[in-house]
C-alpha positions as CSV (number, residue, x, y, z in Angstrom):
1,M,-86.1,8.6,89.9
2,N,-88.7,9.2,92.2
3,V,-88.1,11.8,95.2
4,S,-89.9,12.1,98.2
5,L,-92.0,15.7,98.6
6,D,-92.1,15.5,102.4
7,Y,-88.3,13.6,102.3
8,L,-87.2,16.8,101.0
9,V,-88.6,18.9,103.3
10,G,-87.6,15.9,106.6
11,N,-91.2,15.3,107.4
12,S,-91.9,11.7,105.9
13,D,-89.9,8.6,103.4
14,L,-93.2,9.2,100.4
15,L,-92.2,8.8,97.5
16,L,-93.5,10.9,95.0
17,E,-92.5,10.2,90.7
18,K,-90.6,13.1,89.1
19,N,-93.6,13.7,86.6
20,V,-96.0,13.9,89.4
21,L,-93.5,16.2,91.4
22,N,-93.9,18.4,88.3
23,K,-96.9,18.6,87.7
24,I,-97.0,20.0,91.6
25,M,-94.2,22.5,91.4
26,D,-96.0,24.3,88.5
27,I,-99.7,24.0,90.3
28,Q,-98.1,25.9,93.2
29,K,-96.3,28.6,90.1
30,L,-101.0,29.4,89.0
31,G,-102.5,31.8,90.7
32,T,-105.2,31.2,93.0
33,E,-107.8,31.2,90.7
34,D,-106.3,28.9,88.2
35,K,-105.3,26.9,91.1
36,A,-109.1,26.7,92.2
37,H,-109.7,25.0,88.9
38,V,-107.5,22.6,88.6
39,F,-108.2,20.9,92.4
40,A,-111.6,21.2,91.5
41,M,-111.0,18.9,87.7
42,L,-108.9,16.5,90.4
43,D,-111.3,16.7,93.4
44,A,-114.0,15.7,90.9
45,F,-111.3,12.9,89.3
46,L,-110.8,11.6,92.2
47,Q,-114.0,11.4,93.7
48,S,-115.9,9.6,90.7
49,H,-112.4,7.1,90.5
50,K,-113.1,6.2,94.4
51,A,-116.7,5.7,93.5
52,K,-116.0,3.3,90.2
53,K,-113.9,1.2,92.7
54,V,-116.3,0.9,95.6
55,F,-119.1,0.4,92.7
56,A,-116.7,-2.5,91.5
57,S,-116.1,-3.8,94.4
């Protein structure tokens, strides 16, 4: 089942997979420093992924 985070708060129709929403909720429970580590890893991965797409085209 897909769940919209924004839909839950009434802002959009963006759909999130349930497992993605669960991970977001878990991240929200982390302390500030742990969140920073998670976001740094995620940012690095996404930047790398975007660069690979650019160079592949």
